[in-house]
Each structure stands twice: as C-alpha cells, then as structure tokens.
C-alpha positions, 0 to 999 in steps of 0.5 A, a space after each residue: 503510471 497510475 500508483 493507486 491503480 497498481 497498488 489496488 490491483 496488488 491488494 486485490 490479487 495478492 493472497 496476503 489480502 484475501 477476505 480483508 478488503 471489500 470487493 470495491 474500496 474508495 482511495 481513502 479506505 482505512 487500510 491500516 485501521 480496518 485491519 487489512 494492512 498488518 505487519 505481514 501486509 505491510 511487509 508484502 506491500 513494501 516488497 512490492 512498492 521497492 520493486 515496482 517503483 524502484 524506491 527504498 522504504 526505510 524502517 521509519 517510514 513504516 506508519 500509518 501516515 505514508 500507508 494509511 490509504 491509497 492516497 498516502 501510499 501514492 503520495 509517498 511513493 511519488 516523494 520518493 521517486 524525486 
C-alpha cells in the first residue's frame, strides 16, 4: 500500500482541490499553509482516508501536525492502522 501515492492521486483528481495545487508537488508541500487544504478539503480528505485505509479520524486529529503534507498524512494513516 502506497499511502502517499493514493493521497496524491485523490488530491489531483478531486474537484475540491482543482486549481489549488500545482500539477507536480513534493511530498513536503505545505497543504494547509498553501491554502490547498481548507475545512472543506480536509473533510473530503478525511472521508477518503477513512474509507480507503479503514481508519477512524477523531476531531482532535484534525490539525496541521497530521495533515500538513503528504509525509505527515502517511505517518498518521500508518499510526492508525496499527
């Protein structure tokens, strides 16, 4: 399972993020800081992560520490799968 690849593909194909992300962006691209991941985007991303990776995201998890970039999202998903 390639969490970063799956999340990148989700972000690239979901209309909520259209025009908010560069066509190519590094794994450490600041999703929240750049404005690409706002509250609506975060809701969509959390819904995707819960379904795709069979995890539960709690309200207190919704912060830049866990959702700041692809690296932190992957670490968060893997921590919830254990």
